[in-house]
LOLUMGU-130290 format. One record per residue: residue number from 1; x, y, z of N, C-alpha, C in turn. Coordinates in steps of 0.05 Angstrom, whole numbers, plus 5000, padded with zeros to 4 digits. Layout:
% residues N
[pt NUM,[X,Y,Z],[X,Y,Z],[X,Y,Z]]
...
END
This chain:
% residues 78
[pt 1,[4234,4388,4778],[4226,4395,4756],[4227,4418,4746]]
[pt 2,[4210,4432,4773],[4210,4461,4775],[4230,4477,4766]]
[pt 3,[4258,4472,4781],[4284,4480,4781],[4295,4479,4759]]
[pt 4,[4289,4459,4737],[4304,4450,4706],[4285,4467,4699]]
[pt 5,[4265,4475,4690],[4257,4500,4680],[4269,4517,4689]]
[pt 6,[4275,4524,4712],[4275,4557,4728],[4311,4551,4714]]
[pt 7,[4322,4540,4710],[4360,4535,4717],[4358,4548,4679]]
[pt 8,[4337,4538,4655],[4344,4531,4626],[4336,4568,4634]]
[pt 9,[4315,4576,4646],[4315,4613,4640],[4336,4620,4646]]
[pt 10,[4342,4616,4671],[4375,4626,4674],[4391,4626,4659]]
[pt 11,[4401,4604,4648],[4409,4602,4629],[4408,4623,4599]]
[pt 12,[4391,4624,4591],[4389,4635,4568],[4390,4666,4576]]
[pt 13,[4386,4674,4600],[4375,4704,4614],[4409,4700,4608]]
[pt 14,[4420,4695,4622],[4449,4706,4634],[4464,4697,4604]]
[pt 15,[4467,4680,4581],[4475,4686,4565],[4473,4715,4553]]
[pt 16,[4431,4726,4544],[4430,4740,4526],[4447,4767,4536]]
[pt 17,[4448,4762,4566],[4453,4789,4579],[4490,4786,4585]]
[pt 18,[4503,4769,4573],[4529,4763,4575],[4540,4763,4598]]
[pt 19,[4521,4758,4623],[4531,4751,4653],[4566,4744,4655]]
[pt 20,[4567,4729,4638],[4598,4720,4649],[4616,4728,4639]]
[pt 21,[4619,4746,4608],[4641,4770,4598],[4633,4793,4621]]
[pt 22,[4613,4798,4627],[4610,4817,4644],[4627,4814,4671]]
[pt 23,[4630,4808,4679],[4632,4791,4712],[4660,4788,4708]]
[pt 24,[4673,4776,4686],[4704,4766,4676],[4715,4806,4677]]
[pt 25,[4707,4822,4655],[4713,4855,4656],[4713,4858,4686]]
[pt 26,[4690,4850,4700],[4693,4871,4721],[4713,4872,4747]]
[pt 27,[4707,4839,4742],[4741,4824,4755],[4765,4836,4754]]
[pt 28,[4773,4837,4726],[4799,4846,4728],[4793,4874,4723]]
[pt 29,[4779,4890,4726],[4781,4917,4737],[4788,4917,4765]]
[pt 30,[4766,4908,4782],[4774,4909,4804],[4797,4897,4826]]
[pt 31,[4818,4875,4797],[4833,4866,4804],[4866,4905,4809]]
[pt 32,[4855,4909,4784],[4866,4931,4771],[4864,4941,4797]]
[pt 33,[4849,4954,4794],[4841,4972,4814],[4856,4963,4846]]
[pt 34,[4854,4949,4861],[4863,4920,4870],[4900,4930,4876]]
[pt 35,[4907,4932,4843],[4948,4924,4844],[4942,4950,4851]]
[pt 36,[4941,4982,4834],[4937,5007,4849],[4941,5017,4867]]
[pt 37,[4912,5006,4891],[4921,5002,4909],[4937,4996,4939]]
[pt 38,[4949,4979,4922],[4978,4962,4932],[4999,4974,4937]]
[pt 39,[5012,4986,4909],[5026,4999,4908],[5033,5025,4917]]
[pt 40,[5006,5042,4919],[4995,5070,4934],[5002,5063,4959]]
[pt 41,[5003,5046,4972],[5012,5035,5003],[5037,5030,5001]]
[pt 42,[5053,5015,4982],[5079,5001,4985],[5096,5029,4983]]
[pt 43,[5088,5057,4970],[5100,5071,4975],[5099,5098,4990]]
[pt 44,[5075,5085,5006],[5062,5114,5031],[5085,5094,5047]]
[pt 45,[5093,5077,5054],[5105,5060,5077],[5135,5063,5073]]
[pt 46,[5142,5060,5042],[5171,5069,5033],[5176,5096,5042]]
[pt 47,[5151,5123,5041],[5159,5142,5043],[5166,5147,5084]]
[pt 48,[5145,5143,5088],[5155,5138,5112],[5175,5130,5134]]
[pt 49,[5181,5107,5119],[5198,5089,5122],[5232,5112,5120]]
[pt 50,[5229,5123,5099],[5249,5151,5092],[5248,5161,5110]]
[pt 51,[5222,5180,5111],[5225,5201,5138],[5233,5196,5165]]
[pt 52,[5236,5168,5180],[5231,5160,5199],[5270,5152,5194]]
[pt 53,[5289,5143,5176],[5309,5144,5167],[5322,5173,5171]]
[pt 54,[5315,5200,5161],[5328,5218,5173],[5324,5234,5187]]
[pt 55,[5301,5225,5212],[5303,5245,5238],[5320,5215,5254]]
[pt 56,[5321,5194,5245],[5345,5181,5257],[5375,5190,5262]]
[pt 57,[5382,5201,5222],[5407,5220,5212],[5412,5240,5235]]
[pt 58,[5385,5255,5241],[5388,5276,5243],[5391,5279,5288]]
[pt 59,[5375,5260,5277],[5386,5249,5324],[5417,5241,5320]]
[pt 60,[5424,5229,5312],[5447,5216,5313],[5470,5243,5308]]
[pt 61,[5473,5253,5288],[5480,5293,5290],[5480,5301,5306]]
[pt 62,[5458,5313,5316],[5459,5319,5346],[5469,5320,5361]]
[pt 63,[5467,5285,5370],[5484,5276,5388],[5518,5276,5385]]
[pt 64,[5522,5277,5369],[5556,5283,5356],[5561,5295,5362]]
[pt 65,[5554,5328,5355],[5547,5354,5353],[5544,5360,5386]]
[pt 66,[5526,5350,5400],[5533,5352,5435],[5558,5339,5442]]
[pt 67,[5561,5325,5438],[5579,5309,5448],[5607,5317,5450]]
[pt 68,[5614,5333,5416],[5637,5345,5420],[5640,5378,5428]]
[pt 69,[5617,5387,5429],[5617,5414,5445],[5623,5404,5467]]
[pt 70,[5612,5392,5487],[5616,5383,5520],[5654,5372,5512]]
[pt 71,[5658,5354,5499],[5694,5358,5499],[5703,5389,5502]]
[pt 72,[5690,5399,5480],[5711,5422,5483],[5712,5437,5497]]
[pt 73,[5680,5442,5505],[5685,5466,5541],[5696,5440,5573]]
[pt 74,[5708,5417,5562],[5713,5398,5593],[5741,5408,5583]]
[pt 75,[5750,5401,5562],[5786,5405,5560],[5784,5430,5561]]
[pt 76,[5770,5452,5553],[5784,5476,5564],[5780,5485,5584]]
[pt 77,[5764,5474,5602],[5764,5481,5631],[5786,5470,5646]]
[pt 78,[5791,5443,5635],[5815,5422,5648],[5842,5444,5647]]
END
């Protein structure tokens, strides 16, 4: 019986303080923040991947240049 009385107080207070609409607004804001943070994380991952791709391209270029220089010196020596 005491729980029913407390339940009615809780219901009246939550309606008066607009708990449900406020919780819905807060949830929507938190969802938006989560989406923004996910976008930032995705962008950061993309930037890191792009940097790694450029490092690989430069390493391959350096390897080709070294190989060409070796071929030039070996063919001149022979």
